[in-house]
C-alpha beads as a LAMMPS data file, in Angstrom:
LAMMPS data file: protein, C-alpha beads

338 atoms
337 bonds

1 atom types
1 bond types

-500.0 500.0 xlo xhi
-500.0 500.0 ylo yhi
-500.0 500.0 zlo zhi

Masses

1 110.0

Atoms # bond

1 1 1 -51.196 -366.186 229.099
2 1 1 -51.277 -364.857 225.614
3 1 1 -49.215 -366.529 223.003
4 1 1 -49.372 -363.446 220.681
5 1 1 -45.873 -362.824 219.130
6 1 1 -44.467 -359.367 219.905
7 1 1 -44.851 -356.552 217.418
8 1 1 -47.241 -358.396 215.110
9 1 1 -50.644 -357.021 216.013
10 1 1 -49.632 -354.159 218.239
11 1 1 -49.875 -350.938 216.538
12 1 1 -47.361 -349.423 218.861
13 1 1 -44.632 -351.946 217.492
14 1 1 -45.277 -351.511 213.734
15 1 1 -46.801 -348.080 213.302
16 1 1 -43.669 -346.038 213.805
17 1 1 -41.882 -348.075 211.323
18 1 1 -44.636 -347.694 208.750
19 1 1 -44.470 -343.895 209.392
20 1 1 -40.702 -343.807 208.932
21 1 1 -40.833 -345.948 205.804
22 1 1 -43.502 -343.637 204.290
23 1 1 -41.290 -340.640 205.055
24 1 1 -38.325 -342.296 203.408
25 1 1 -40.452 -343.299 200.372
26 1 1 -41.079 -339.701 199.642
27 1 1 -37.408 -338.735 200.495
28 1 1 -36.199 -341.276 197.947
29 1 1 -38.720 -340.001 195.332
30 1 1 -37.523 -336.439 196.215
31 1 1 -33.907 -337.599 195.545
32 1 1 -34.644 -337.940 191.864
33 1 1 -36.048 -334.531 191.721
34 1 1 -33.171 -332.955 193.750
35 1 1 -30.651 -334.747 191.380
36 1 1 -32.512 -333.056 188.447
37 1 1 -32.164 -329.705 190.063
38 1 1 -28.367 -330.284 191.045
39 1 1 -27.483 -331.252 187.523
40 1 1 -28.276 -327.750 186.353
41 1 1 -25.224 -326.491 188.346
42 1 1 -22.930 -329.597 188.317
43 1 1 -21.681 -332.195 185.912
44 1 1 -23.538 -335.554 186.410
45 1 1 -20.391 -337.433 187.480
46 1 1 -19.422 -334.764 189.918
47 1 1 -22.885 -334.621 191.527
48 1 1 -23.175 -338.424 191.558
49 1 1 -19.803 -339.195 193.164
50 1 1 -20.394 -336.456 195.818
51 1 1 -23.681 -337.786 196.782
52 1 1 -22.420 -341.441 196.634
53 1 1 -19.564 -340.466 198.986
54 1 1 -21.899 -338.810 201.461
55 1 1 -24.050 -341.952 201.502
56 1 1 -21.064 -344.284 201.882
57 1 1 -19.732 -342.162 204.824
58 1 1 -23.146 -342.070 206.513
59 1 1 -23.609 -345.953 206.005
60 1 1 -20.185 -346.692 207.635
61 1 1 -20.942 -344.287 210.520
62 1 1 -24.193 -346.246 211.167
63 1 1 -22.471 -349.497 210.964
64 1 1 -19.673 -348.348 213.197
65 1 1 -22.193 -347.267 215.865
66 1 1 -23.877 -350.616 215.612
67 1 1 -20.488 -352.352 215.921
68 1 1 -19.708 -350.390 219.029
69 1 1 -23.080 -351.234 220.592
70 1 1 -22.607 -354.881 219.754
71 1 1 -19.119 -354.942 221.325
72 1 1 -20.588 -353.468 224.458
73 1 1 -23.453 -355.935 224.562
74 1 1 -21.092 -358.904 224.183
75 1 1 -18.395 -357.448 226.469
76 1 1 -15.726 -358.338 223.872
77 1 1 -14.290 -357.203 220.619
78 1 1 -15.802 -358.367 217.366
79 1 1 -15.001 -357.894 213.766
80 1 1 -16.132 -354.611 212.351
81 1 1 -16.382 -355.841 208.752
82 1 1 -16.335 -359.574 207.635
83 1 1 -13.017 -361.274 206.832
84 1 1 -13.420 -361.971 203.157
85 1 1 -11.950 -365.367 202.004
86 1 1 -9.500 -364.938 199.214
87 1 1 -11.537 -367.028 196.810
88 1 1 -14.434 -364.529 197.131
89 1 1 -12.235 -361.435 196.380
90 1 1 -12.580 -361.672 192.585
91 1 1 -16.303 -361.809 192.740
92 1 1 -16.376 -358.853 195.263
93 1 1 -14.186 -356.654 193.111
94 1 1 -16.253 -357.470 190.056
95 1 1 -19.469 -356.576 191.905
96 1 1 -17.852 -353.273 193.297
97 1 1 -16.901 -352.130 189.791
98 1 1 -20.338 -353.023 188.298
99 1 1 -22.492 -351.892 191.211
100 1 1 -20.653 -349.006 192.799
101 1 1 -18.856 -347.454 189.811
102 1 1 -20.484 -348.213 186.429
103 1 1 -24.119 -348.442 187.394
104 1 1 -24.318 -345.089 189.409
105 1 1 -22.194 -343.353 186.721
106 1 1 -24.406 -344.396 183.904
107 1 1 -27.514 -343.896 185.948
108 1 1 -26.764 -340.209 186.694
109 1 1 -25.736 -339.715 183.010
110 1 1 -29.114 -341.145 181.892
111 1 1 -30.958 -339.093 184.477
112 1 1 -29.231 -335.938 183.017
113 1 1 -30.666 -336.842 179.611
114 1 1 -34.226 -337.444 180.825
115 1 1 -35.899 -336.260 183.976
116 1 1 -36.071 -337.452 187.593
117 1 1 -39.495 -338.980 187.716
118 1 1 -38.863 -340.829 184.513
119 1 1 -35.673 -342.227 185.889
120 1 1 -37.536 -343.661 188.926
121 1 1 -39.812 -345.523 186.635
122 1 1 -36.887 -347.252 184.978
123 1 1 -35.619 -348.241 188.422
124 1 1 -39.083 -349.735 189.245
125 1 1 -38.504 -352.091 186.248
126 1 1 -35.748 -353.815 188.237
127 1 1 -37.836 -356.682 189.803
128 1 1 -39.144 -357.759 186.364
129 1 1 -35.751 -357.682 184.825
130 1 1 -34.154 -359.558 187.893
131 1 1 -36.878 -362.168 187.633
132 1 1 -36.278 -362.660 184.055
133 1 1 -32.560 -363.058 184.515
134 1 1 -33.244 -365.528 187.304
135 1 1 -35.713 -367.539 185.254
136 1 1 -33.244 -367.755 182.267
137 1 1 -30.398 -368.750 184.563
138 1 1 -32.614 -371.324 186.269
139 1 1 -32.039 -369.580 189.706
140 1 1 -35.622 -368.459 190.216
141 1 1 -39.008 -370.011 189.689
142 1 1 -42.127 -368.080 188.501
143 1 1 -45.862 -368.917 188.993
144 1 1 -48.703 -367.568 186.913
145 1 1 -48.745 -364.260 188.851
146 1 1 -45.116 -363.921 188.132
147 1 1 -45.662 -364.388 184.403
148 1 1 -48.466 -361.936 184.434
149 1 1 -46.259 -359.476 186.269
150 1 1 -43.565 -359.817 183.656
151 1 1 -46.104 -359.255 180.850
152 1 1 -47.390 -356.024 182.558
153 1 1 -43.901 -354.839 183.224
154 1 1 -42.857 -355.465 179.545
155 1 1 -45.978 -353.667 178.420
156 1 1 -45.101 -350.708 180.606
157 1 1 -41.634 -350.692 179.204
158 1 1 -42.721 -350.625 175.641
159 1 1 -45.102 -347.803 176.494
160 1 1 -42.312 -345.756 178.288
161 1 1 -39.813 -346.338 175.527
162 1 1 -42.347 -345.377 172.873
163 1 1 -43.039 -342.187 174.813
164 1 1 -39.334 -341.415 174.857
165 1 1 -38.956 -341.949 171.102
166 1 1 -41.516 -339.155 170.308
167 1 1 -39.855 -336.127 168.796
168 1 1 -41.462 -333.756 171.403
169 1 1 -39.922 -335.860 174.253
170 1 1 -36.532 -336.824 172.859
171 1 1 -35.615 -339.046 175.853
172 1 1 -34.496 -342.098 173.792
173 1 1 -30.780 -341.729 174.578
174 1 1 -31.280 -341.119 178.238
175 1 1 -33.669 -344.099 178.414
176 1 1 -31.117 -346.312 176.672
177 1 1 -28.378 -345.260 179.135
178 1 1 -30.691 -345.912 182.075
179 1 1 -31.667 -349.348 180.739
180 1 1 -27.872 -350.208 180.606
181 1 1 -27.420 -349.050 184.200
182 1 1 -30.429 -351.084 185.311
183 1 1 -29.074 -354.255 183.609
184 1 1 -25.740 -353.695 185.367
185 1 1 -27.579 -353.354 188.594
186 1 1 -29.526 -356.619 188.147
187 1 1 -26.296 -358.423 187.125
188 1 1 -24.699 -357.076 190.464
189 1 1 -27.688 -358.285 192.482
190 1 1 -27.420 -361.782 191.040
191 1 1 -23.593 -361.877 191.586
192 1 1 -23.829 -360.560 195.117
193 1 1 -26.416 -363.068 196.450
194 1 1 -23.845 -365.850 197.284
195 1 1 -21.752 -363.392 199.191
196 1 1 -24.560 -361.904 201.029
197 1 1 -25.664 -365.357 202.277
198 1 1 -22.139 -365.980 203.683
199 1 1 -21.346 -362.473 205.090
200 1 1 -24.655 -360.610 205.377
201 1 1 -26.247 -358.251 202.910
202 1 1 -25.272 -354.898 204.667
203 1 1 -21.659 -355.564 205.297
204 1 1 -21.157 -356.838 201.672
205 1 1 -23.009 -353.743 200.351
206 1 1 -20.825 -351.519 202.575
207 1 1 -17.590 -353.207 201.359
208 1 1 -18.646 -353.003 197.707
209 1 1 -19.583 -349.277 198.267
210 1 1 -16.092 -348.539 199.752
211 1 1 -14.123 -350.383 196.906
212 1 1 -16.253 -349.315 193.886
213 1 1 -16.816 -345.713 195.324
214 1 1 -13.009 -345.305 195.669
215 1 1 -12.588 -346.049 192.026
216 1 1 -15.576 -343.886 191.106
217 1 1 -13.944 -340.969 193.180
218 1 1 -10.729 -341.408 191.219
219 1 1 -12.494 -341.261 187.893
220 1 1 -14.552 -338.243 188.823
221 1 1 -11.629 -336.343 190.480
222 1 1 -11.095 -334.058 187.348
223 1 1 -14.778 -333.027 187.425
224 1 1 -14.762 -332.539 191.115
225 1 1 -11.792 -330.130 190.764
226 1 1 -13.576 -328.165 188.104
227 1 1 -16.729 -327.704 190.171
228 1 1 -17.295 -324.240 191.700
229 1 1 -18.345 -325.381 195.039
230 1 1 -18.812 -321.921 196.465
231 1 1 -21.430 -321.040 193.800
232 1 1 -23.671 -324.007 194.385
233 1 1 -27.201 -323.255 195.363
234 1 1 -28.886 -324.324 198.524
235 1 1 -30.936 -327.123 196.945
236 1 1 -27.912 -328.533 195.285
237 1 1 -26.211 -328.802 198.685
238 1 1 -29.409 -330.376 200.117
239 1 1 -29.292 -332.879 197.259
240 1 1 -25.629 -333.807 198.084
241 1 1 -25.755 -333.843 201.829
242 1 1 -29.426 -334.841 202.699
243 1 1 -29.907 -336.909 199.546
244 1 1 -26.613 -338.731 200.108
245 1 1 -26.209 -339.083 203.829
246 1 1 -29.916 -339.313 204.789
247 1 1 -31.540 -340.801 201.629
248 1 1 -28.836 -343.294 200.737
249 1 1 -26.792 -343.913 203.957
250 1 1 -29.391 -343.712 206.620
251 1 1 -31.965 -345.134 204.138
252 1 1 -29.989 -348.397 203.994
253 1 1 -30.033 -348.718 207.800
254 1 1 -33.826 -347.866 207.943
255 1 1 -34.642 -350.609 205.364
256 1 1 -32.657 -353.193 207.302
257 1 1 -34.445 -352.263 210.603
258 1 1 -37.749 -352.325 208.699
259 1 1 -37.104 -355.694 207.196
260 1 1 -36.617 -357.221 210.630
261 1 1 -39.765 -355.550 212.110
262 1 1 -42.181 -355.640 209.226
263 1 1 -40.773 -358.306 206.835
264 1 1 -39.599 -357.960 203.206
265 1 1 -43.046 -357.905 201.673
266 1 1 -44.169 -354.684 203.300
267 1 1 -40.786 -353.090 202.733
268 1 1 -40.847 -353.834 199.019
269 1 1 -44.333 -352.468 198.798
270 1 1 -43.057 -349.128 200.065
271 1 1 -40.217 -349.283 197.568
272 1 1 -42.707 -349.746 194.676
273 1 1 -44.290 -346.478 195.761
274 1 1 -41.036 -344.473 195.076
275 1 1 -41.887 -343.747 191.432
276 1 1 -45.352 -342.536 192.330
277 1 1 -43.811 -340.214 195.016
278 1 1 -41.173 -338.897 192.440
279 1 1 -43.969 -338.097 189.983
280 1 1 -46.148 -336.353 192.594
281 1 1 -43.079 -334.329 194.010
282 1 1 -41.966 -333.373 190.521
283 1 1 -45.450 -332.076 189.726
284 1 1 -45.865 -330.222 192.967
285 1 1 -42.303 -328.736 193.268
286 1 1 -41.050 -327.930 189.804
287 1 1 -44.211 -328.156 187.769
288 1 1 -43.161 -331.086 185.800
289 1 1 -46.283 -332.681 184.296
290 1 1 -45.845 -336.368 183.520
291 1 1 -47.185 -337.393 180.053
292 1 1 -50.119 -339.530 179.746
293 1 1 -48.030 -342.396 178.510
294 1 1 -45.688 -341.973 181.504
295 1 1 -48.633 -342.305 183.870
296 1 1 -49.956 -345.401 182.087
297 1 1 -46.494 -347.014 181.945
298 1 1 -46.050 -346.360 185.698
299 1 1 -49.352 -348.212 186.368
300 1 1 -48.183 -351.337 184.335
301 1 1 -44.582 -351.371 185.638
302 1 1 -45.499 -350.929 189.351
303 1 1 -48.393 -353.370 189.076
304 1 1 -46.045 -355.879 187.433
305 1 1 -43.491 -355.310 190.247
306 1 1 -46.152 -356.075 192.933
307 1 1 -47.337 -359.116 191.154
308 1 1 -43.740 -360.488 190.798
309 1 1 -42.321 -359.576 194.216
310 1 1 -45.306 -360.050 196.467
311 1 1 -48.310 -361.867 195.096
312 1 1 -46.353 -364.532 193.218
313 1 1 -43.891 -365.089 195.954
314 1 1 -46.743 -365.764 198.372
315 1 1 -48.867 -367.988 196.086
316 1 1 -48.342 -371.736 196.525
317 1 1 -44.792 -371.352 197.779
318 1 1 -43.216 -373.857 200.213
319 1 1 -41.843 -372.461 203.514
320 1 1 -38.325 -373.025 202.008
321 1 1 -39.165 -371.244 198.763
322 1 1 -40.769 -368.459 200.764
323 1 1 -37.634 -367.965 202.795
324 1 1 -35.437 -367.913 199.734
325 1 1 -37.688 -365.220 198.136
326 1 1 -37.619 -363.199 201.304
327 1 1 -33.831 -363.422 201.360
328 1 1 -33.757 -362.100 197.724
329 1 1 -36.244 -359.366 198.623
330 1 1 -34.110 -358.422 201.683
331 1 1 -31.017 -358.095 199.456
332 1 1 -32.906 -356.176 196.830
333 1 1 -34.344 -353.800 199.335
334 1 1 -30.979 -353.216 201.217
335 1 1 -28.787 -352.999 198.307
336 1 1 -30.211 -350.535 195.738
337 1 1 -30.917 -347.041 196.773
338 1 1 -27.701 -345.759 195.358

Bonds

1 1 1 2
2 1 2 3
3 1 3 4
4 1 4 5
5 1 5 6
6 1 6 7
7 1 7 8
8 1 8 9
9 1 9 10
10 1 10 11
11 1 11 12
12 1 12 13
13 1 13 14
14 1 14 15
15 1 15 16
16 1 16 17
17 1 17 18
18 1 18 19
19 1 19 20
20 1 20 21
21 1 21 22
22 1 22 23
23 1 23 24
24 1 24 25
25 1 25 26
26 1 26 27
27 1 27 28
28 1 28 29
29 1 29 30
30 1 30 31
31 1 31 32
32 1 32 33
33 1 33 34
34 1 34 35
35 1 35 36
36 1 36 37
37 1 37 38
38 1 38 39
39 1 39 40
40 1 40 41
41 1 41 42
42 1 42 43
43 1 43 44
44 1 44 45
45 1 45 46
46 1 46 47
47 1 47 48
48 1 48 49
49 1 49 50
50 1 50 51
51 1 51 52
52 1 52 53
53 1 53 54
54 1 54 55
55 1 55 56
56 1 56 57
57 1 57 58
58 1 58 59
59 1 59 60
60 1 60 61
61 1 61 62
62 1 62 63
63 1 63 64
64 1 64 65
65 1 65 66
66 1 66 67
67 1 67 68
68 1 68 69
69 1 69 70
70 1 70 71
71 1 71 72
72 1 72 73
73 1 73 74
74 1 74 75
75 1 75 76
76 1 76 77
77 1 77 78
78 1 78 79
79 1 79 80
80 1 80 81
81 1 81 82
82 1 82 83
83 1 83 84
84 1 84 85
85 1 85 86
86 1 86 87
87 1 87 88
88 1 88 89
89 1 89 90
90 1 90 91
91 1 91 92
92 1 92 93
93 1 93 94
94 1 94 95
95 1 95 96
96 1 96 97
97 1 97 98
98 1 98 99
99 1 99 100
100 1 100 101
101 1 101 102
102 1 102 103
103 1 103 104
104 1 104 105
105 1 105 106
106 1 106 107
107 1 107 108
108 1 108 109
109 1 109 110
110 1 110 111
111 1 111 112
112 1 112 113
113 1 113 114
114 1 114 115
115 1 115 116
116 1 116 117
117 1 117 118
118 1 118 119
119 1 119 120
120 1 120 121
121 1 121 122
122 1 122 123
123 1 123 124
124 1 124 125
125 1 125 126
126 1 126 127
127 1 127 128
128 1 128 129
129 1 129 130
130 1 130 131
131 1 131 132
132 1 132 133
133 1 133 134
134 1 134 135
135 1 135 136
136 1 136 137
137 1 137 138
138 1 138 139
139 1 139 140
140 1 140 141
141 1 141 142
142 1 142 143
143 1 143 144
144 1 144 145
145 1 145 146
146 1 146 147
147 1 147 148
148 1 148 149
149 1 149 150
150 1 150 151
151 1 151 152
152 1 152 153
153 1 153 154
154 1 154 155
155 1 155 156
156 1 156 157
157 1 157 158
158 1 158 159
159 1 159 160
160 1 160 161
161 1 161 162
162 1 162 163
163 1 163 164
164 1 164 165
165 1 165 166
166 1 166 167
167 1 167 168
168 1 168 169
169 1 169 170
170 1 170 171
171 1 171 172
172 1 172 173
173 1 173 174
174 1 174 175
175 1 175 176
176 1 176 177
177 1 177 178
178 1 178 179
179 1 179 180
180 1 180 181
181 1 181 182
182 1 182 183
183 1 183 184
184 1 184 185
185 1 185 186
186 1 186 187
187 1 187 188
188 1 188 189
189 1 189 190
190 1 190 191
191 1 191 192
192 1 192 193
193 1 193 194
194 1 194 195
195 1 195 196
196 1 196 197
197 1 197 198
198 1 198 199
199 1 199 200
200 1 200 201
201 1 201 202
202 1 202 203
203 1 203 204
204 1 204 205
205 1 205 206
206 1 206 207
207 1 207 208
208 1 208 209
209 1 209 210
210 1 210 211
211 1 211 212
212 1 212 213
213 1 213 214
214 1 214 215
215 1 215 216
216 1 216 217
217 1 217 218
218 1 218 219
219 1 219 220
220 1 220 221
221 1 221 222
222 1 222 223
223 1 223 224
224 1 224 225
225 1 225 226
226 1 226 227
227 1 227 228
228 1 228 229
229 1 229 230
230 1 230 231
231 1 231 232
232 1 232 233
233 1 233 234
234 1 234 235
235 1 235 236
236 1 236 237
237 1 237 238
238 1 238 239
239 1 239 240
240 1 240 241
241 1 241 242
242 1 242 243
243 1 243 244
244 1 244 245
245 1 245 246
246 1 246 247
247 1 247 248
248 1 248 249
249 1 249 250
250 1 250 251
251 1 251 252
252 1 252 253
253 1 253 254
254 1 254 255
255 1 255 256
256 1 256 257
257 1 257 258
258 1 258 259
259 1 259 260
260 1 260 261
261 1 261 262
262 1 262 263
263 1 263 264
264 1 264 265
265 1 265 266
266 1 266 267
267 1 267 268
268 1 268 269
269 1 269 270
270 1 270 271
271 1 271 272
272 1 272 273
273 1 273 274
274 1 274 275
275 1 275 276
276 1 276 277
277 1 277 278
278 1 278 279
279 1 279 280
280 1 280 281
281 1 281 282
282 1 282 283
283 1 283 284
284 1 284 285
285 1 285 286
286 1 286 287
287 1 287 288
288 1 288 289
289 1 289 290
290 1 290 291
291 1 291 292
292 1 292 293
293 1 293 294
294 1 294 295
295 1 295 296
296 1 296 297
297 1 297 298
298 1 298 299
299 1 299 300
300 1 300 301
301 1 301 302
302 1 302 303
303 1 303 304
304 1 304 305
305 1 305 306
306 1 306 307
307 1 307 308
308 1 308 309
309 1 309 310
310 1 310 311
311 1 311 312
312 1 312 313
313 1 313 314
314 1 314 315
315 1 315 316
316 1 316 317
317 1 317 318
318 1 318 319
319 1 319 320
320 1 320 321
321 1 321 322
322 1 322 323
323 1 323 324
324 1 324 325
325 1 325 326
326 1 326 327
327 1 327 328
328 1 328 329
329 1 329 330
330 1 330 331
331 1 331 332
332 1 332 333
333 1 333 334
334 1 334 335
335 1 335 336
336 1 336 337
337 1 337 338
């Protein structure tokens, strides 16, 4: 009798998940380019909140279907969303405002001042910034590969920032806004970790999306009323509906499924390919040629992310440390495609 665990070496068990993840990697990269196109017809906040709402609705629809299936499997009623203890509500409200109101708002404003592929590069800087915060707060440990990864990411950041300061580029303001949005995102991820361990990452992300998204919708309501919805082009609607419902909402569910089947390391590897996909799609679709400095910075930032998230986490880690790293990677992968 074979002791081989299921779905580890069988191509039939993992190959479909790799194919689906690869498809979503290009879809997430395309989201940046679709947003760039949509911003020519809509204000940044109107587009962002519309896409965010579609993603939230799709995520809740998927969660509800899972809830119904689980109820049938157990033959009894279970809670749809976790019952949050009153002592956790202040943290959840803070997370909701930071992660589902301010961060996406500033992110789309920054994208409007730069371009989509460039914005994806700033997002790829997240692992290095997160690790730096964790190291300073004494909540994460780094090995030699982690230090090397941070050095590479910092080098890539300096190159990308220098490229944005050049007069012919003029992206410095957009870069600055995107950096602030990224820092808010990392703060949210560190604050959300204790709640995710208690209630699960996806339910907490869903709750934070509902709370912060409602506030975001209220803030954006004047811009939404001023939008000429009937005159929007096909690609703008695709950016709102497909980019939001499929790219964000379905994307969260796909990542959670892939995390269980493939593990966090492989899922994060695909996530690090999103900026490359965005650069390639921008070049093929709208003829947006990345500068040489953007390409060089992409190599440094993505290389640094891989060293930090994958190589360093596997080198010399105890089983307990590896488990904690994988929990962090799972949360990072499931929380941030907004």
